[in-house]
N, C-alpha and C positions, 0 to 999 in steps of 0.2 A: 801908086808909087812904085818907082823902079829900083831894083838895087841887085847887083851882080848878075847871077844866072835866075834871078827869080822876077819873071815879069811883072807881076803885080801881087801886092800883099794887102790884106785886107784884115782888121783887127777882129777879134772874137766880139767884142763888144764896143761900142762908143757909147760913152755915158755923160751928160749933162749934170754936173752939181748945180741944181736950180737956184739954190740960195746964194752961191758965189758966183754962178755964170759961167764956172771954168768947165772945160771939154776934157773929157779923159778918154784914153783907149785902155782897155783890159784886154791882156793877152793871157790865155790859160795854155802853159806849156804841160799838155796832159799825158805826153808818151815819152818822158826824159829817157826811158831806159832803150829806147830805139836810137842808135847810133844816127842814122840817115835824118830822122826827124830831129834831134837835138842839133845837128849842123846847120838844117834849114831854119830852125827857129834863131840860133845865135845869128845868122845872116839878117833874118827878118828884125831883130831888136836893134842891129847897126843901121838899118834901113830906117827905123823908125827915129832913132837918134838923128841921122841924117835930115830928117824931116821935121825936127824939132820936139821930138817926144823923147822925154829923159825919164827913166825908170827912176821912181820916188818923188817925181814931180807932177808930170802929168800922164805915165806911162805906168800903169799898174800891172803885176805880173803875179799870178798863181802858178802853182807847180804839182805834179804829182808823177809817179810813175808807177809801174806793175807791183813792186815791192814798198812803196812808199805812198798811200792814197791822199788824196787833197786833204790839208789841215784846215778844218772848217775854223777854228779859232782863229788861224792867220788871216783867212778871208773876212771875218768880223773885224779884226784890227785894220785892214785895208779900208774896209767900208766905213768905219768910225772915223778914221783919221783922214780919209780924202773926200768922202761922199755925204757926209751927213753934216 
């Protein structure tokens, strides 16, 4: 997938819900405290949208930063809502 100055982007995970046969991309934004990383991730998310992947529909996003570690409760909610 091409978008702006990013040659190609690949999701962290590609997941198939076996029950519904729906494909999901999961992008983990793990260094949000880094400004350059954050800018790249915003471009990436826009690129996904241009390719038909929408957050909360078929694009799942998780987040963390140095001061705010991954919220595993939130991850469980995403899994229960979209993948089970």
